[in-house]
KEDREN-936832 format. One record per residue (C-alpha): x, y, z. Coordinates in pm, whole numbers, plus 50000, padded with zeros to 5 digits. Example, Ala and Ser with C-alpha at 12.3 -4.5 7.8 and 13.67 -1.06 7.14 Angstrom:
2
512304955050780
513674989450714
***
This chain:
692
512695168046792
515785154146652
514505119046671
511685127146426
514195141446180
516215111046123
515445085045850
514505049745990
516645035545722
520045051445716
519635070246062
520955103945915
518925135845889
516305132445592
517725140745255
515005146745000
512405129145212
509415111545061
506115099345222
504895062545218
501075056545220
501455043545586
502725078745663
506205067845746
509165087045576
512175076645392
514905094145224
514255091744846
517685075344796
516845049145079
513425042444923
515175035844587
517595011344739
514854994644940
512394986844650
512294953844481
511314943444133
508274921644073
507494892943839
504724901943585
501294886443635
497884885043436
494924905743561
492544886743783
488534893343836
485924877844051
481994881643997
480444904044234
477104882644209
478494857944468
478434866744829
481154869645084
482524834444989
483044846544633
485074874444747
487234850844966
487634830344660
488954859744467
491354869444727
492614833244741
493014831444367
494794863344369
496984851344621
497944820044425
498744841544114
500764865944312
503384857044582
503194891644730
499304894644733
499294885145110
501114917945179
498554938144964
495674954545145
492794954044920
491364990045003
489605016744812
491075048944730
489045065245027
490985039945272
494335038545109
495345075445159
497465073244836
498135104844668
498305102244300
499875132544139
500615133343769
500695096343744
497355084343896
498095047143804
501475045343928
500465027644247
499634992444165
498554984544510
495465005744483
492274986644386
489605002044168
485844995244225
483954986143903
480184988143870
478104957343929
480284946544237
483354936244033
486534941044200
489334943043949
493084936944050
495334956543836
498024934643670
501594935843769
503544946743458
506934941543371
509334966743557
507024970443851
508404974644205
507474968744563
508664985544876
507864973945221
508154999545503
510884993445748
508875006446017
505374988445994
506324963145710
503374974145492
503984969045131
503364993544854
503564986144484
504785009344196
504965009843819
508375011543631
509125046643790
509535028344128
509755049644443
510075081744244
506365079144241
506215087544618
505125122144700
507705146744832
507545151145210
507645188045192
506915196445562
509655173345669
512065188045418
511335224145535
511705213645891
515045196645827
516395226745638
515345250245919
516935226546162
520095224345973
520385262745954
519645266646327
522285240846406
524685251646137
524805216945996
526635215145645
524375196645400
525865166645236
526375159344872
523365140144725
525325120944449
528315107844659
528435069644672
530955069744964
529645068045330
529435092745481
528865116445189
531215147045145
530175181345242
528035198844947
529595230244814
526935241744571
523245235444496
521945236044142
518815255344116
517565239843814
518615203343904
517705208044273
520635185644367
523425192944612
526965187344491
530295184344644
533225196844435
534155161144315
530625152744214
530025186344046
533055180743829
531955146343733
528045150143721
527555186843645
530235200443411
530155238443338
529725231342963
526905221842717
523405225742840
524355225843200
526435257143157
523335277643182
522265261343538
522575284843818
524915270244098
524225286244435
525965283244790
523955255944963
522405277945242
521375304344970
520355277944735
517965260144985
516225292045054
515475298044686
514755262544626
512095263344912
510495294444754
510425278244408
508865245744542
506255265244733
505305283444435
505245250344220
503245231344480
500325254844467
499835244944101
497635214544009
499885187543842
496965177743601
495905212643506
499085234543523
497015265643463
494945261543771
495965266744132
495085239944409
492145259144583
490155230144725
490575197344932
489025165444854
487805150545174
487375115745020
490745111844837
492615132745108
494335153844846
494315190444723
492455195444387
491775225844165
488495238744028
488775217343717
489505185943902
486165190644090
484105191843754
486065170043527
487735141243713
486575115943978
486415142344242
483185156544105
481035135444333
483375138844618
483085160944922
485295190744880
486325219245113
488155250145075
491885243445115
492575271545346
489575263645576
490615225945569
494035234745664
493035258245938
490705231346067
493325204946082
495865230146239
493185238446498
492715200046571
496345193346568
496775221946831
494115209047051
495735174147035
499065189547092
497785207147395
496375175747543
499565157047468
501555186247596
499635184147928
500675146247947
504075154447862
504095180848138
502655157048384
505135131048290
507925156448333
506685165348664
506655126148751
509965122248623
511215151148836
509445133749139
511265101249045
514575120349050
513665136849386
512685101749514
516125088649395
517885117049570
515765109649893
516605073149858
520255082649839
519855101750157
517905075350323
520575049150236
523495071050371
521385075750689
520695038250710
524335031450665
525325056050947
522755039451171
524135005151082
527715016651165
526395034351481
524485004051611
527214980551518
529745002751691
527415001851991
527234964451985
531004961451968
531384984752262
528784964652448
530684933352360
533964949152482
532314959452797
531044925452838
534484908952749
536064931153016
533424918453266
534014882753188
537884887253218
537584903653544
535124875453657
537844850753568
540544869753733
538374874254042
537624835854035
541474830553992
542214852454294
539584833854517
541084800354423
544664812354482
543734825354815
542194791654898
545204773554770
547394796054980
545174790355279
545334751655247
549124754855202
549274773055511
547014748155685
549004718555552
552204732155648
551104738655999
549704701756015
552854690055873
554854707056139
552704696456420
552934658356291
556774661456241
556994673156609
554804644656718
556874619556518
560204633456675
558674632857003
557334595956961
560774586256835
562324600457127
559704585057362
560674550257212
564244554857323
562964554357697
564454524657876
562424528058201
559204508058127
557314527458397
558154559058254
557074549457894
553864533058009
553084566058160
552634582557818
552584551757587
548854549757565
548574585957521
550984586357229
549414556857071
546074573657068
547434608656939
549314589456648
546114567956573
543864599056564
546394618856366
546624590156114
542834587356075
542224624956026
545304629555792
543354628155447
540424648655606
542654676355735
545564675755521
544804659955177
541274672055034
540574670654673
542524698054508
540334698354203
538384728954331
541504748754356
543514742154034
540594742353789
538364769453688
534734757053677
533684783453414
532614778853056
531814808852834
528364803452664
528354824652345
525904804752144
522834826652211
524964858152108
526304842751791
522894832251681
521584867051752
524264882351548
523574857651271
519834867351288
520604903651283
518924916250957
517004945550812
513134947450853
511204955850547
509734988350683
506614994450478
503125002150584
501384969450709
498774951150519
495254951750637
494544930650956
492084903650944
489204901851205
488594865951335
484654866051324
484434832651509
486224846951803
484234880051832
481354880952066
478814906052220
477454899452583
475204924252749
476584958352674
479984946552600
481744935352281
484884914552229
486734918251902
489674896251791
492004898751499
495084883951356
498194901651234
498554908850891
500584884150683
504354892350592
504264926250755
506054942551048
503554956151298
504124978951608
500704981251719
496944981851633
494155007151638
490544995051716
487725018651596
484065015051685
481005036051569
478355048551807
475925020051759
473805040951539
475625042651206
477665074951332
481455080451276
484115056551398
486165065851703
489285049851857
488635028552150
491945009352188
495575014552071
498174987352155
499884955052069
497224929652179
495124912851914
491904911152139
489994938152299
486854940152502
484784972452514
482494977252795
479875002552879
478145002452541
474385008152470
471924979752489
470084968352184
472404984051934
474594972051645
478234983451684
480544982151363
484204976551435
487274979051234
491074976451314
494214987751133
497884980751201
500735004451215
504545008251212
506955035351192
506525036750806
502745044850862
499335031050919
497905002350696
494494998350561
491434990050774
490154956250805
486794946950684
483974959350922
482224936051150
478954943651329
478134930551685
474714932551835
474584941052215
471644924252411
468124938152390
467804935952776
470434936853048
471514909553251
473474920953546
474414914353918
475554932254218
479054942154189
480894938154527
483924956854392
481694987454328
479674983554652
480564990155012
482674965255164
480554959155471
477884943455256
477434905155209
476684889054890
475474854354798
477864834954547
475884845554262
475974882554355
472174883854327
471344888554708
472644913054955
472504917555323
474174940555587
475224933155939
475584968556057
472874992756170
473955020455925
472845020055557
475405008455306
474955009654920
475204982754669
475774989954291
474924968853995
477564955453755
476174974953454
475735012253370
473035025653154
473185057652927
470475050252666
467305029452645
464625017852872
465514992853126
463404976653424
464514954653714
462934942854057
464064935754400
462284908554606
462064914954986
463534882555137
463724896455500
462374926555653
462174941356005
459784967856110
462484992856213
464134994055873
463315012955548
465375002755240
466165024454968
465895016454583
466935035054263
469915044454057
473375060554125
476505074253968
479825056354035
480825082754274
477795079954500
478615077254885
478365042054972
478415048855350
475075064255380
471375059355252
471055060454889
469695093754773
471255115855049
474055129254818
473915145754464
474945111454303
471905091354405
468305090354316
465975068654526
462785057154669
462935046155050
459945026855184
458625011755508
455564990255578
453145018755503
454445045155285
457435058255068
459255090354967
461465100454683
464795114254784
467775130954613
470485154454773
468835147955126
465655162554985
462765139455017
459155145354878
456125129254718
454855108755003
452995078154861
450805054555067
451675017655040
454474997755190
456384965555171
456454932655370
458504901055327
457814887154978
457024921154830
458574932354490
460094967154425
460424974554051
462705002253921
462105018453560
464795037853411
463755054453084
466715072552951
464845079552628
462695102652830
465475108053095
462815097053376
462735072953686
459675057553811
459015029854078
456525001254121
455464981754413
454124948454369
453504954953995
451734987454064
453025021853996
454225038554333
453205075954275
454165095853975
457155097653773
459835102054060
462685120453868
463035139753544
466095153553347
468375122153397
471505124553164
474665105653193
475475069753310
473495053653584
474015020653795
471315002053953
471565008554334
470014998054666
470965007155032
470244982855315
471094977655678
470514951855959
467384933455929
466944935155542
467784910955267
466834918554915
467244897654581
467774913654242
465964901953909
467094915153579
466264912753210
462674918853270
460104934053030
458714969153091
455454965753272
452534959953032
450324988153168
453145013353089
453644999252737
449915005152663
450315040952763
***
C-alpha cells in the first residue's frame, strides 16, 4: 500500500493531501508550488441558435482569447466532478449552462491560477485563493496518519523550508499545523493571541485533530446549522436538507448519505473481490514463474553435467583412438624394421658370397696353366656375369618402402564433427504437413505422405486413421518414415488421416486431416505368396492350374471384412474326373487339401452334374447342375448380412450356402490336375439379387 501513500510531486508521504478534479492527489504545499498565475481575459459568449458549427466557432474564439483554453475541458458540473464547498465559483474551469442554449465561459480575473496535474496533465483553474480551494483528501490523510502510527513514523514539520523537513515536536490544535521547535519559536510564539492555542504532542494531537475534523465535516459549509444528510447524485457531493430545497440541488436526484455510502462500499468491495481474485491468480502465476526459474536452474545444471560428461566421454574416446593410432604407427615401424633387418641380412649374405667369388676368381686368374684355367674359365665367366646381372634385383631393391611410413593421419572429419557439435532446440515439434498430391487410395489400401515440420527437431511420427465411418482415430503407424501405406481397409469408405511429430520434449500438434476414398468394388488377383507353392499362375496372376493329382488352394490378394462383394471364375479346362472347389477362406486355411475340409474354409465343390456346400469336412445341400468348359462360377460374399452364396452361369446354385460369417475372408479356390480357372473381379452384384 505504501506506493499509494506517496505524493507524485515530492515522493514523500502525503502531508495535508488535497484532491484534484481528476482524482489524483497532491500535498497542499506541492499544489501551491505547482500552481501558475493567469493573465486576465474578458468573458466570451456564443449564441446557441447556431448548430454544431457555431459551437466550434465559440470554442475557436475562446481558444484565441485564452492561451490555456486548449487545456480546458468544457464540461457541465455533472461531468466535471468538481466539489465546490464554501466558494462555489472558485473553479474558473467549470462551465455554466445558461437557458436558450447559450454557453458562457467565465472570465479569467486578475489573480487567477491554473494547476496541471503531474500525473495526467489535466488543467484546473482557480480564483485568487489558488490551490487552497481544492478539497481536503480526508480519507488519504486518515490512512497516512494510521500508517505512520503503525510504522512509528515521526511526522515532519509543515513550515520548514529546508529539505528534508525537521521532525515535528508539537501540533497546534487551533492552527492544525505541525511545528518543529525552531518553527514553533519563529511562527507560533507563546504570547499574544497565540498564547491561548493548545499545543499537543504530535501523535496525541493527530488523534484529537481527526476527531475535530470528523465532527466538522458532517456540517454543511453553506448552512452551518445543518448536517450533511443526503448525497446529490448529479453533483457527486454531500448536501443538507436546506441545500435540497434552496439551491441548485433542488431538481437533482438525491439519496440518503448513509445509504449511498453503503452502496458505494458494497460496490467497491465487489470490485475489490474481483481485483483480489486477479491479484491472487497473478501471485500464483508469479510463484509458478519462480518455480520455473528454479526448474530452469536445475535443468541448466543438469545440462552442464551432461555436457561435461559427454565431452569427457569424447575425450576418453579420442585418448583411446590416439593410443590405437600410436600403436598402429609403432606396429608398422616394427614391421618395416624387421624387413630392413631381413634385407640387411640378405644383402650381407649376398655380399659375402660375392666377395668369396671375387677372391676365388682373382686366384683363378693367377693360374699359369692354360689347360687348368680353361677347365673352369667358362664356368667362372658365367657365374660372374649372372651375379652382375642379378645384383640390383637381389641386393639393391628400392629402400623407400623400408625407411618411410606410408601413413597420413586424417582428422578432417573429426574436426568438422567437433565444430558442428551444438545444442538442439528441444521443443515440441510444429505440425507436420500432409502432401496431398502424393497421397492416394487403391482398392482397400491408402497411402499417406507428409513432410517434416519446418525448423523442428523430430524423432518420429505417429499416423492415425479413423474407422472409415466417422469414428475415433486410432494409431496405425509410428516411426521415422514420412510415407506409409495402410492395407486391409474396407471398400467404399472414406478414411480420414492425420499425423503428428514427436521428440523427447513431447508431441506436436496434429496436421490437417485428409480424407481418402477406397474403391467401391474390389480389384484383385491370385496371390502366389499366399497360395500353395505347387500351383502355377499366369504372369498376370489371374489364371491358376495344378500339375498334381491332389487339391491345392489358391487365395486372392485382398481380404474382406465389410460390404458386399462378387467375383467369378471361368472354367478354362475341365476333365471329367475332377471337382474344383470355390469359396472363401481365412489366411490360416490349409493349402494342401480341398477347400472347405478344415474350419478356415467355406466352399462349394462341383462336377458335371451336381454340387455340394462344404465346411469342416461336412458337405450338405446337394444341388443339381454342373459345369463344363466355358462355364462360370460366381461367389457372392455379403458381409452386411454375413452370408455366402454361389452362382453357376449367372443362376443361383441352391439357397444361401453359409450364414454367420464374421471376420476377414479371402477369395479362394482349390484345383488339381486337369482344371484351369480364370478369375474375374470388380463385378456388379447379380441383378436379380439386387431386385430382391
